[in-house]
C-alpha positions as CSV (number, residue, x, y, z in Angstrom):
1,Q,121.9,95.8,97.4
2,V,119.5,97.8,98.1
3,Q,115.4,97.4,98.1
4,L,113.0,99.7,97.5
5,V,109.3,98.9,97.8
6,E,106.5,100.5,96.8
7,S,102.8,100.2,97.4
8,G,99.4,102.9,96.4
9,G,99.1,103.0,93.5
10,G,95.6,102.0,91.9
11,L,92.9,103.9,91.0
12,V,91.1,107.3,90.4
13,Q,88.7,109.3,89.0
14,A,90.0,112.7,87.2
15,G,90.9,115.5,89.8
16,G,91.5,112.3,93.0
17,S,94.6,112.1,94.6
18,L,96.5,109.1,96.3
19,R,99.9,108.6,98.2
20,L,102.8,106.1,96.7
21,T,105.2,104.3,99.4
22,C,108.4,104.3,99.1
23,T,111.1,101.8,101.3
24,A,114.2,101.6,101.2
25,S,116.1,98.5,103.3
26,G,118.3,101.2,103.9
27,C,119.0,105.5,104.4
28,R,119.6,106.4,101.6
29,D,120.4,110.6,101.4
30,A,118.2,111.1,98.3
31,M,114.6,109.7,96.6
32,G,113.6,110.0,93.7
33,W,110.2,108.8,92.1
34,F,110.0,108.4,87.6
35,R,107.5,107.7,86.2
36,Q,106.3,106.0,82.6
37,A,103.5,105.0,80.5
38,P,102.4,103.1,78.0
39,G,104.9,104.0,74.5
40,K,106.2,106.5,76.5
41,E,110.0,106.7,78.2
42,R,110.3,107.0,81.9
43,E,110.4,110.8,82.6
44,F,110.8,112.6,86.3
45,V,108.2,113.1,88.4
46,A,109.9,114.6,91.8
47,A,112.9,114.1,93.7
48,T,113.9,114.7,97.8
49,R,117.4,114.6,99.7
50,W,117.5,114.1,103.2
51,T,120.8,116.1,104.6
52,F,120.0,119.5,102.4
53,G,116.4,119.1,102.7
54,T,115.4,120.1,99.4
55,T,112.5,118.9,97.1
56,Y,112.2,119.2,92.8
57,Y,109.5,118.4,90.3
58,A,108.8,118.3,86.8
59,D,106.5,121.5,85.1
60,S,104.3,118.7,85.2
61,V,103.9,118.4,88.7
62,R,104.2,120.4,90.3
63,G,102.0,121.8,92.8
64,R,99.8,119.1,92.9
65,F,102.8,116.9,93.7
66,T,104.1,116.5,97.1
67,I,107.3,114.4,97.7
68,S,108.0,113.7,101.8
69,G,109.5,111.4,104.0
70,E,110.6,109.9,107.5
71,N,114.1,109.5,106.6
72,A,114.5,107.8,109.9
73,K,111.9,105.0,108.4
74,N,114.3,105.3,104.9
75,T,110.6,105.8,104.2
76,V,109.9,108.4,100.8
77,Y,106.2,109.5,99.5
78,L,104.7,110.8,96.9
79,Q,101.1,112.9,97.9
80,M,99.5,113.4,94.0
81,N,96.3,116.1,93.6
82,Y,94.3,117.1,90.9
83,L,95.0,114.0,89.3
84,E,94.5,113.9,85.5
85,P,94.7,111.2,83.0
86,E,97.7,112.1,82.1
87,D,99.3,110.9,85.4
88,T,98.6,107.4,84.5
89,A,101.7,105.6,84.2
90,V,103.7,103.0,86.6
91,Y,105.7,104.8,88.8
92,Y,108.9,104.1,90.0
93,C,110.7,105.0,93.5
94,A,114.8,105.6,92.5
95,A,117.3,106.0,95.2
96,D,121.6,107.4,95.1
97,P,121.3,109.2,91.8
98,T,124.7,109.2,89.6
99,D,124.2,112.0,88.0
100,D,121.1,114.3,88.3
101,Y,118.0,115.0,90.0
102,Y,116.4,114.7,86.6
103,S,118.3,111.7,84.8
104,D,117.0,108.0,85.4
105,R,120.6,107.5,86.6
106,Y,119.8,106.5,90.3
107,R,121.7,103.2,91.6
108,Y,118.6,101.4,92.8
109,W,115.1,100.7,91.3
110,G,111.8,99.9,92.8
111,Q,109.5,97.6,91.1
112,G,106.5,100.2,90.1
113,T,103.2,100.5,91.2
114,Q,100.5,100.8,88.6
115,V,99.2,104.5,88.8
116,T,95.5,105.3,87.0
117,V,93.4,107.9,86.4
118,S,90.1,107.7,84.3
119,S,88.8,110.3,82.9
């Protein structure tokens, strides 16, 4: 069983930045970030595939968020800049997509970390 552990969430003012970290218990080729705001469905944020060096972003975060990582450390980061109140959500790390990167059909999930952006 693969375990994913997220960290780095917190409270920040609008316009500020946070960096989320996710560490997997084993080497994973594709990892992603999703988020879920209160009363809303979980939505895709960003994903990356180490093999191809490719990254994918939701339109709502493109240009503000950056996914990166260190494959050798089984770690993926989500650098979030110019945060907006609408970014407030629980952010989840995921690994091993069974469908396309944008759907939430990933095999493994972290426990989530809260990000709150105040106006």
